[in-house]
All heavy atoms as a GROMACS GRO file, in nm:
protein
  484
    1MET      N    1   0.084  -0.117   0.000
    1MET     CA    2   0.000   0.000   0.000
    1MET      C    3   0.088   0.123   0.000
    1MET      O    4   0.202   0.120   0.047
    1MET     CB    5  -0.095  -0.005   0.120
    1MET     CG    6  -0.047   0.067   0.245
    1MET     SD    7  -0.163   0.052   0.380
    1MET     CE    8  -0.054  -0.030   0.495
    2THR      N    9   0.034   0.231  -0.052
    2THR     CA   10   0.108   0.356  -0.055
    2THR      C   11   0.045   0.453   0.044
    2THR      O   12  -0.076   0.471   0.045
    2THR     CB   13   0.104   0.418  -0.195
    2THR    OG1   14   0.162   0.325  -0.287
    2THR    CG2   15   0.182   0.548  -0.199
    3LEU      N   16   0.129   0.510   0.128
    3LEU     CA   17   0.084   0.608   0.225
    3LEU      C   18   0.141   0.743   0.186
    3LEU      O   19   0.255   0.753   0.143
    3LEU     CB   20   0.135   0.574   0.365
    3LEU     CG   21   0.103   0.436   0.420
    3LEU    CD1   22   0.175   0.416   0.553
    3LEU    CD2   23  -0.046   0.422   0.437
    4GLN      N   24   0.062   0.849   0.202
    4GLN     CA   25   0.113   0.984   0.186
    4GLN      C   26   0.085   1.058   0.316
    4GLN      O   27  -0.030   1.076   0.353
    4GLN     CB   28   0.048   1.056   0.069
    4GLN     CG   29   0.113   1.193   0.045
    4GLN     CD   30   0.058   1.263  -0.078
    4GLN    OE1   31  -0.059   1.295  -0.084
    4GLN    NE2   32   0.144   1.283  -0.176
    5LEU      N   33   0.194   1.094   0.384
    5LEU     CA   34   0.183   1.158   0.515
    5LEU      C   35   0.242   1.297   0.508
    5LEU      O   36   0.341   1.320   0.439
    5LEU     CB   37   0.259   1.075   0.619
    5LEU     CG   38   0.220   0.927   0.628
    5LEU    CD1   39   0.319   0.853   0.716
    5LEU    CD2   40   0.079   0.912   0.680
    6THR      N   41   0.181   1.390   0.581
    6THR     CA   42   0.233   1.525   0.592
    6THR      C   43   0.309   1.538   0.724
    6THR      O   44   0.254   1.506   0.830
    6THR     CB   45   0.119   1.628   0.587
    6THR    OG1   46   0.048   1.611   0.466
    6THR    CG2   47   0.174   1.771   0.595
    7VAL      N   48   0.434   1.581   0.715
    7VAL     CA   49   0.520   1.597   0.833
    7VAL      C   50   0.561   1.744   0.839
    7VAL      O   51   0.661   1.784   0.779
    7VAL     CB   52   0.642   1.504   0.826
    7VAL    CG1   53   0.729   1.519   0.950
    7VAL    CG2   54   0.598   1.359   0.809
    8PRO      N   55   0.482   1.826   0.912
    8PRO     CA   56   0.504   1.972   0.909
    8PRO      C   57   0.641   2.016   0.959
    8PRO      O   58   0.691   2.120   0.915
    8PRO     CB   59   0.393   2.026   1.000
    8PRO     CG   60   0.295   1.916   1.015
    8PRO     CD   61   0.368   1.789   0.991
    9ASN      N   62   0.701   1.943   1.051
    9ASN     CA   63   0.829   1.988   1.107
    9ASN      C   64   0.950   1.921   1.040
    9ASN      O   65   1.061   1.927   1.093
    9ASN     CB   66   0.833   1.972   1.259
    9ASN     CG   67   0.815   1.829   1.305
    9ASN    OD1   68   0.770   1.743   1.231
    9ASN    ND2   69   0.850   1.805   1.430
   10MET      N   70   0.931   1.863   0.922
   10MET     CA   71   1.045   1.814   0.843
   10MET      C   72   1.102   1.935   0.768
   10MET      O   73   1.036   1.992   0.682
   10MET     CB   74   0.999   1.707   0.744
   10MET     CG   75   1.110   1.659   0.653
   10MET     SD   76   1.064   1.518   0.547
   10MET     CE   77   0.915   1.573   0.468
   11ALA      N   78   1.225   1.976   0.803
   11ALA     CA   79   1.276   2.103   0.754
   11ALA      C   80   1.394   2.093   0.657
   11ALA      O   81   1.422   2.188   0.585
   11ALA     CB   82   1.316   2.191   0.871
   12CYS      N   83   1.463   1.980   0.655
   12CYS     CA   84   1.584   1.973   0.574
   12CYS      C   85   1.610   1.830   0.528
   12CYS      O   86   1.538   1.739   0.566
   12CYS     CB   87   1.702   2.024   0.656
   12CYS     SG   88   1.734   1.925   0.803
   13SER      N   89   1.716   1.813   0.450
   13SER     CA   90   1.746   1.680   0.398
   13SER      C   91   1.787   1.584   0.510
   13SER      O   92   1.762   1.464   0.501
   13SER     CB   93   1.854   1.687   0.292
   13SER     OG   94   1.973   1.740   0.345
   14ALA      N   95   1.849   1.636   0.617
   14ALA     CA   96   1.883   1.550   0.731
   14ALA      C   97   1.757   1.497   0.797
   14ALA      O   98   1.752   1.381   0.839
   14ALA     CB   99   1.968   1.626   0.832
   15CYS      N  100   1.653   1.583   0.804
   15CYS     CA  101   1.525   1.538   0.859
   15CYS      C  102   1.467   1.426   0.772
   15CYS      O  103   1.419   1.325   0.824
   15CYS     CB  104   1.425   1.652   0.863
   15CYS     SG  105   1.470   1.790   0.970
   16SER      N  106   1.468   1.445   0.643
   16SER     CA  107   1.410   1.344   0.554
   16SER      C  108   1.488   1.213   0.565
   16SER      O  109   1.429   1.105   0.560
   16SER     CB  110   1.404   1.394   0.410
   16SER     OG  111   1.532   1.415   0.358
   17GLU      N  112   1.619   1.222   0.583
   17GLU     CA  113   1.700   1.100   0.599
   17GLU      C  114   1.667   1.029   0.730
   17GLU      O  115   1.656   0.907   0.734
   17GLU     CB  116   1.849   1.135   0.593
   17GLU     CG  117   1.940   1.015   0.603
   17GLU     CD  118   1.922   0.915   0.488
   17GLU    OE1  119   1.883   0.956   0.377
   17GLU    OE2  120   1.945   0.796   0.511
   18THR      N  121   1.647   1.106   0.837
   18THR     CA  122   1.610   1.048   0.966
   18THR      C  123   1.476   0.977   0.956
   18THR      O  124   1.459   0.865   1.008
   18THR     CB  125   1.604   1.158   1.074
   18THR    OG1  126   1.734   1.217   1.086
   18THR    CG2  127   1.562   1.101   1.209
   19ILE      N  128   1.381   1.040   0.890
   19ILE     CA  129   1.248   0.980   0.872
   19ILE      C  130   1.258   0.853   0.788
   19ILE      O  131   1.198   0.750   0.821
   19ILE     CB  132   1.151   1.082   0.810
   19ILE    CG1  133   1.122   1.191   0.912
   19ILE    CG2  134   1.024   1.015   0.761
   19ILE    CD1  135   1.051   1.312   0.856
   20THR      N  136   1.336   0.858   0.682
   20THR     CA  137   1.354   0.740   0.597
   20THR      C  138   1.413   0.624   0.677
   20THR      O  139   1.364   0.511   0.669
   20THR     CB  140   1.446   0.774   0.478
   20THR    OG1  141   1.384   0.878   0.401
   20THR    CG2  142   1.473   0.653   0.390
   21GLN      N  143   1.514   0.653   0.757
   21GLN     CA  144   1.577   0.547   0.838
   21GLN      C  145   1.480   0.493   0.942
   21GLN      O  146   1.479   0.373   0.970
   21GLN     CB  147   1.703   0.600   0.904
   21GLN     CG  148   1.816   0.624   0.805
   21GLN     CD  149   1.940   0.683   0.871
   21GLN    OE1  150   1.943   0.709   0.990
   21GLN    NE2  151   2.043   0.704   0.791
   22ALA      N  152   1.397   0.579   1.000
   22ALA     CA  153   1.300   0.534   1.101
   22ALA      C  154   1.199   0.439   1.040
   22ALA      O  155   1.164   0.336   1.099
   22ALA     CB  156   1.230   0.656   1.163
   23VAL      N  157   1.152   0.472   0.919
   23VAL     CA  158   1.055   0.384   0.852
   23VAL      C  159   1.122   0.253   0.812
   23VAL      O  160   1.066   0.144   0.832
   23VAL     CB  161   0.994   0.455   0.729
   23VAL    CG1  162   0.910   0.357   0.648
   23VAL    CG2  163   0.912   0.576   0.772
   24LYS      N  164   1.243   0.261   0.760
   24LYS     CA  165   1.312   0.139   0.715
   24LYS      C  166   1.353   0.050   0.833
   24LYS      O  167   1.372  -0.070   0.816
   24LYS     CB  168   1.432   0.173   0.628
   24LYS     CG  169   1.390   0.218   0.489
   24LYS     CD  170   1.508   0.235   0.397
   24LYS     CE  171   1.464   0.256   0.254
   24LYS     NZ  172   1.423   0.132   0.188
   25ALA      N  173   1.365   0.107   0.952
   25ALA     CA  174   1.392   0.026   1.071
   25ALA      C  175   1.273  -0.063   1.103
   25ALA      O  176   1.289  -0.174   1.156
   25ALA     CB  177   1.426   0.116   1.190
   26ILE      N  178   1.153  -0.014   1.071
   26ILE     CA  179   1.030  -0.091   1.092
   26ILE      C  180   1.007  -0.188   0.976
   26ILE      O  181   0.970  -0.302   0.995
   26ILE     CB  182   0.909   0.005   1.105
   26ILE    CG1  183   0.930   0.101   1.222
   26ILE    CG2  184   0.779  -0.074   1.119
   26ILE    CD1  185   0.938   0.036   1.357
   27ASP      N  186   1.027  -0.138   0.852
   27ASP     CA  187   1.003  -0.218   0.732
   27ASP      C  188   1.120  -0.198   0.635
   27ASP      O  189   1.120  -0.104   0.556
   27ASP     CB  190   0.872  -0.176   0.666
   27ASP     CG  191   0.844  -0.256   0.539
   27ASP    OD1  192   0.923  -0.347   0.504
   27ASP    OD2  193   0.743  -0.226   0.473
   28PRO      N  194   1.220  -0.286   0.641
   28PRO     CA  195   1.339  -0.270   0.555
   28PRO      C  196   1.308  -0.273   0.406
   28PRO      O  197   1.387  -0.225   0.326
   28PRO     CB  198   1.428  -0.389   0.595
   28PRO     CG  199   1.379  -0.432   0.729
   28PRO     CD  200   1.232  -0.398   0.733
   29THR      N  201   1.193  -0.329   0.368
   29THR     CA  202   1.160  -0.336   0.225
   29THR      C  203   1.080  -0.214   0.178
   29THR      O  204   1.048  -0.204   0.060
   29THR     CB  205   1.078  -0.462   0.195
   29THR    OG1  206   0.953  -0.456   0.265
   29THR    CG2  207   1.154  -0.588   0.237
   30ALA      N  208   1.051  -0.123   0.268
   30ALA     CA  209   0.970  -0.005   0.231
   30ALA      C  210   1.047   0.085   0.135
   30ALA      O  211   1.169   0.097   0.141
   30ALA     CB  212   0.933   0.074   0.356
   31THR      N  213   0.970   0.149   0.048
   31THR     CA  214   1.024   0.254  -0.037
   31THR      C  215   0.976   0.387   0.020
   31THR      O  216   0.855   0.406   0.038
   31THR     CB  217   0.973   0.238  -0.182
   31THR    OG1  218   1.013   0.111  -0.230
   31THR    CG2  219   1.032   0.347  -0.271
   32VAL      N  220   1.072   0.474   0.052
   32VAL     CA  221   1.038   0.600   0.120
   32VAL      C  222   1.089   0.717   0.038
   32VAL      O  223   1.204   0.718  -0.006
   32VAL     CB  224   1.102   0.605   0.261
   32VAL    CG1  225   1.059   0.732   0.333
   32VAL    CG2  226   1.065   0.481   0.341
   33HIS      N  227   1.002   0.814   0.017
   33HIS     CA  228   1.043   0.940  -0.045
   33HIS      C  229   0.993   1.053   0.045
   33HIS      O  230   0.873   1.075   0.057
   33HIS     CB  231   0.986   0.955  -0.186
   33HIS     CG  232   1.027   1.083  -0.250
   33HIS    ND1  233   1.154   1.104  -0.300
   33HIS    CD2  234   0.960   1.198  -0.271
   33HIS    CE1  235   1.161   1.227  -0.348
   33HIS    NE2  236   1.044   1.286  -0.331
   34ALA      N  237   1.087   1.120   0.110
   34ALA     CA  238   1.054   1.230   0.201
   34ALA      C  239   1.107   1.360   0.142
   34ALA      O  240   1.226   1.373   0.116
   34ALA     CB  241   1.115   1.204   0.338
   35ASP      N  242   1.015   1.455   0.120
   35ASP     CA  243   1.052   1.582   0.057
   35ASP      C  244   1.033   1.697   0.155
   35ASP      O  245   0.920   1.734   0.187
   35ASP     CB  246   0.965   1.604  -0.067
   35ASP     CG  247   1.007   1.727  -0.145
   35ASP    OD1  248   1.085   1.811  -0.092
   35ASP    OD2  249   0.963   1.741  -0.260
   36PRO      N  250   1.143   1.754   0.207
   36PRO     CA  251   1.130   1.862   0.304
   36PRO      C  252   1.065   1.988   0.247
   36PRO      O  253   1.007   2.067   0.321
   36PRO     CB  254   1.274   1.890   0.349
   36PRO     CG  255   1.362   1.822   0.251
   36PRO     CD  256   1.281   1.716   0.181
   37LYS      N  257   1.068   2.008   0.116
   37LYS     CA  258   1.006   2.127   0.057
   37LYS      C  259   0.854   2.121   0.064
   37LYS      O  260   0.788   2.219   0.095
   37LYS     CB  261   1.052   2.144  -0.087
   37LYS     CG  262   1.197   2.184  -0.099
   37LYS     CD  263   1.238   2.200  -0.244
   37LYS     CE  264   1.387   2.231  -0.251
   37LYS     NZ  265   1.436   2.231  -0.389
   38THR      N  266   0.799   2.004   0.035
   38THR     CA  267   0.653   1.988   0.036
   38THR      C  268   0.602   1.936   0.169
   38THR      O  269   0.481   1.934   0.190
   38THR     CB  270   0.608   1.892  -0.075
   38THR    OG1  271   0.665   1.763  -0.050
   38THR    CG2  272   0.652   1.942  -0.212
   39LYS      N  273   0.693   1.891   0.256
   39LYS     CA  274   0.659   1.832   0.386
   39LYS      C  275   0.586   1.698   0.371
   39LYS      O  276   0.521   1.652   0.463
   39LYS     CB  277   0.572   1.926   0.472
   39LYS     CG  278   0.622   2.068   0.481
   39LYS     CD  279   0.753   2.079   0.554
   39LYS     CE  280   0.791   2.225   0.576
   39LYS     NZ  281   0.928   2.240   0.619
   40LEU      N  282   0.597   1.636   0.254
   40LEU     CA  283   0.526   1.510   0.229
   40LEU      C  284   0.622   1.392   0.236
   40LEU      O  285   0.735   1.400   0.188
   40LEU     CB  286   0.460   1.512   0.092
   40LEU     CG  287   0.345   1.612   0.074
   40LEU    CD1  288   0.296   1.610  -0.070
   40LEU    CD2  289   0.232   1.581   0.170
   41VAL      N  290   0.572   1.283   0.295
   41VAL     CA  291   0.646   1.157   0.300
   41VAL      C  292   0.559   1.053   0.232
   41VAL      O  293   0.446   1.027   0.275
   41VAL     CB  294   0.676   1.114   0.445
   41VAL    CG1  295   0.748   0.980   0.446
   41VAL    CG2  296   0.759   1.220   0.517
   42ASN      N  297   0.609   0.997   0.123
   42ASN     CA  298   0.540   0.889   0.054
   42ASN      C  299   0.609   0.759   0.089
   42ASN      O  300   0.732   0.747   0.076
   42ASN     CB  301   0.543   0.911  -0.097
   42ASN     CG  302   0.459   1.030  -0.138
   42ASN    OD1  303   0.340   1.033  -0.114
   42ASN    ND2  304   0.523   1.130  -0.197
   43VAL      N  305   0.531   0.662   0.134
   43VAL     CA  306   0.585   0.534   0.177
   43VAL      C  307   0.510   0.422   0.106
   43VAL      O  308   0.387   0.416   0.112
   43VAL     CB  309   0.570   0.515   0.330
   43VAL    CG1  310   0.632   0.382   0.372
   43VAL    CG2  311   0.633   0.630   0.406
   44GLU      N  312   0.583   0.336   0.038
   44GLU     CA  313   0.527   0.213  -0.019
   44GLU      C  314   0.566   0.102   0.077
   44GLU      O  315   0.685   0.072   0.093
   44GLU     CB  316   0.585   0.188  -0.158
   44GLU     CG  317   0.534   0.062  -0.225
   44GLU     CD  318   0.384   0.068  -0.257
   44GLU    OE1  319   0.336   0.175  -0.294
   44GLU    OE2  320   0.318  -0.036  -0.241
   45THR      N  321   0.466   0.042   0.143
   45THR     CA  322   0.496  -0.054   0.249
   45THR      C  323   0.382  -0.154   0.266
   45THR      O  324   0.269  -0.126   0.223
   45THR     CB  325   0.520   0.020   0.384
   45THR    OG1  326   0.553  -0.075   0.484
   45THR    CG2  327   0.397   0.097   0.428
   46GLN      N  328   0.412  -0.263   0.331
   46GLN     CA  329   0.309  -0.361   0.369
   46GLN      C  330   0.274  -0.346   0.517
   46GLN      O  331   0.187  -0.416   0.568
   46GLN     CB  332   0.359  -0.503   0.340
   46GLN     CG  333   0.386  -0.528   0.194
   46GLN     CD  334   0.264  -0.504   0.106
   46GLN    OE1  335   0.154  -0.546   0.138
   46GLN    NE2  336   0.285  -0.430  -0.003
   47THR      N  337   0.344  -0.255   0.586
   47THR     CA  338   0.321  -0.232   0.728
   47THR      C  339   0.203  -0.135   0.744
   47THR      O  340   0.179  -0.051   0.659
   47THR     CB  341   0.448  -0.172   0.792
   47THR    OG1  342   0.557  -0.260   0.767
   47THR    CG2  343   0.432  -0.154   0.942
   48SER      N  344   0.130  -0.148   0.854
   48SER     CA  345   0.011  -0.066   0.875
   48SER      C  346   0.047   0.082   0.889
   48SER      O  347   0.156   0.118   0.935
   48SER     CB  348  -0.067  -0.111   0.997
   48SER     OG  349   0.002  -0.074   1.115
   49GLU      N  350  -0.049   0.167   0.851
   49GLU     CA  351  -0.029   0.311   0.857
   49GLU      C  352   0.002   0.357   0.999
   49GLU      O  353   0.089   0.441   1.020
   49GLU     CB  354  -0.153   0.382   0.804
   49GLU     CG  355  -0.139   0.534   0.803
   49GLU     CD  356  -0.258   0.602   0.736
   49GLU    OE1  357  -0.340   0.534   0.674
   49GLU    OE2  358  -0.264   0.725   0.745
   50SER      N  359  -0.066   0.300   1.098
   50SER     CA  360  -0.045   0.344   1.236
   50SER      C  361   0.098   0.313   1.283
   50SER      O  362   0.158   0.392   1.356
   50SER     CB  363  -0.148   0.280   1.329
   50SER     OG  364  -0.135   0.140   1.328
   51VAL      N  365   0.154   0.201   1.239
   51VAL     CA  366   0.291   0.165   1.278
   51VAL      C  367   0.391   0.260   1.212
   51VAL      O  368   0.487   0.305   1.276
   51VAL     CB  369   0.321   0.018   1.242
   51VAL    CG1  370   0.468  -0.015   1.263
   51VAL    CG2  371   0.234  -0.075   1.325
   52ILE      N  372   0.368   0.293   1.085
   52ILE     CA  373   0.458   0.386   1.015
   52ILE      C  374   0.451   0.524   1.079
   52ILE      O  375   0.554   0.588   1.104
   52ILE     CB  376   0.420   0.394   0.865
   52ILE    CG1  377   0.441   0.257   0.797
   52ILE    CG2  378   0.502   0.504   0.795
   52ILE    CD1  379   0.583   0.206   0.796
   53LYS      N  380   0.330   0.570   1.109
   53LYS     CA  381   0.315   0.701   1.174
   53LYS      C  382   0.388   0.702   1.307
   53LYS      O  383   0.457   0.799   1.341
   53LYS     CB  384   0.167   0.733   1.197
   53LYS     CG  385   0.094   0.779   1.074
   53LYS     CD  386  -0.051   0.814   1.110
   53LYS     CE  387  -0.126   0.871   0.993
   53LYS     NZ  388  -0.265   0.904   1.027
   54GLN      N  389   0.374   0.594   1.385
   54GLN     CA  390   0.438   0.590   1.516
   54GLN      C  391   0.591   0.592   1.502
   54GLN      O  392   0.660   0.656   1.582
   54GLN     CB  393   0.393   0.467   1.595
   54GLN     CG  394   0.436   0.469   1.741
   54GLN     CD  395   0.378   0.589   1.816
   54GLN    OE1  396   0.258   0.614   1.812
   54GLN    NE2  397   0.465   0.665   1.883
   55ALA      N  398   0.645   0.528   1.401
   55ALA     CA  399   0.790   0.529   1.379
   55ALA      C  400   0.839   0.671   1.352
   55ALA      O  401   0.945   0.712   1.402
   55ALA     CB  402   0.826   0.437   1.262
   56ILE      N  403   0.762   0.746   1.273
   56ILE     CA  404   0.798   0.885   1.244
   56ILE      C  405   0.788   0.971   1.370
   56ILE      O  406   0.877   1.052   1.399
   56ILE     CB  407   0.710   0.940   1.130
   56ILE    CG1  408   0.740   0.864   1.000
   56ILE    CG2  409   0.732   1.091   1.111
   56ILE    CD1  410   0.645   0.894   0.885
   57ILE      N  411   0.684   0.950   1.448
   57ILE     CA  412   0.667   1.024   1.574
   57ILE      C  413   0.780   0.990   1.670
   57ILE      O  414   0.838   1.080   1.733
   57ILE     CB  415   0.528   0.994   1.634
   57ILE    CG1  416   0.418   1.054   1.547
   57ILE    CG2  417   0.519   1.044   1.779
   57ILE    CD1  418   0.279   1.004   1.579
   58ASP      N  419   0.814   0.862   1.679
   58ASP     CA  420   0.923   0.820   1.769
   58ASP      C  421   1.058   0.880   1.727
   58ASP      O  422   1.148   0.896   1.809
   58ASP     CB  423   0.934   0.667   1.773
   58ASP     CG  424   0.817   0.604   1.847
   58ASP    OD1  425   0.742   0.676   1.916
   58ASP    OD2  426   0.801   0.481   1.834
   59ALA      N  427   1.072   0.913   1.598
   59ALA     CA  428   1.195   0.976   1.549
   59ALA      C  429   1.198   1.125   1.580
   59ALA      O  430   1.297   1.192   1.551
   59ALA     CB  431   1.209   0.952   1.399
   60GLY      N  432   1.090   1.177   1.638
   60GLY     CA  433   1.088   1.316   1.681
   60GLY      C  434   1.011   1.411   1.590
   60GLY      O  435   1.025   1.533   1.602
   61TYR      N  436   0.928   1.355   1.503
   61TYR     CA  437   0.854   1.439   1.409
   61TYR      C  438   0.704   1.428   1.433
   61TYR      O  439   0.657   1.336   1.497
   61TYR     CB  440   0.890   1.401   1.264
   61TYR     CG  441   1.035   1.429   1.237
   61TYR    CD1  442   1.131   1.331   1.256
   61TYR    CD2  443   1.076   1.555   1.199
   61TYR    CE1  444   1.265   1.358   1.237
   61TYR    CE2  445   1.210   1.584   1.179
   61TYR     CZ  446   1.304   1.484   1.198
   61TYR     OH  447   1.437   1.512   1.179
   62THR      N  448   0.633   1.522   1.377
   62THR     CA  449   0.487   1.527   1.389
   62THR      C  450   0.426   1.482   1.258
   62THR      O  451   0.471   1.522   1.151
   62THR     CB  452   0.442   1.671   1.419
   62THR    OG1  453   0.508   1.715   1.537
   62THR    CG2  454   0.292   1.679   1.438
   63VAL      N  455   0.324   1.398   1.267
   63VAL     CA  456   0.248   1.359   1.148
   63VAL      C  457   0.113   1.428   1.156
   63VAL      O  458   0.038   1.409   1.252
   63VAL     CB  459   0.229   1.206   1.142
   63VAL    CG1  460   0.145   1.168   1.020
   63VAL    CG2  461   0.364   1.135   1.138
   64ALA      N  462   0.084   1.511   1.057
   64ALA     CA  463  -0.043   1.585   1.054
   64ALA      C  464  -0.157   1.490   1.024
   64ALA      O  465  -0.144   1.399   0.941
   64ALA     CB  466  -0.036   1.695   0.951
   65GLU      N  467  -0.268   1.512   1.091
   65GLU     CA  468  -0.389   1.434   1.061
   65GLU      C  469  -0.449   1.489   0.932
   65GLU      O  470  -0.450   1.609   0.911
   65GLU     CB  471  -0.489   1.446   1.176
   65GLU     CG  472  -0.441   1.379   1.304
   65GLU     CD  473  -0.419   1.229   1.288
   65GLU    OE1  474  -0.496   1.164   1.215
   65GLU    OE2  475  -0.322   1.178   1.347
   66GLU      N  476  -0.498   1.401   0.850
   66GLU     CA  477  -0.552   1.445   0.721
   66GLU      C  478  -0.702   1.458   0.730
   66GLU      O  479  -0.769   1.402   0.805
   66GLU     CB  480  -0.514   1.345   0.613
   66GLU     CG  481  -0.368   1.313   0.622
   66GLU     CD  482  -0.294   1.334   0.492
   66GLU    OE1  483  -0.359   1.352   0.389
   66GLU    OE2  484  -0.173   1.333   0.495
   0.00000   0.00000   0.00000
C-alpha cells in the first residue's frame, strides 16, 4: 500500500533522511520518499499506517492528521 503523510516539522534533507531510516527500521523493504520542501512523506509498504506514523513520531517528528 502507498501512504502519503504530511510531516510539518520536516525542515531539511537531514530530517528526511532520519524519517527514511526510522521507517526502514520498521520495514526494511519499504520505499520511502521524504521531501522537506513539500513536507510530504510517501511510503510504499506492507506495514500498517499506524505503525509507520508511530515510527515517524518516535523519530521526533509530527504527522499531521488528514
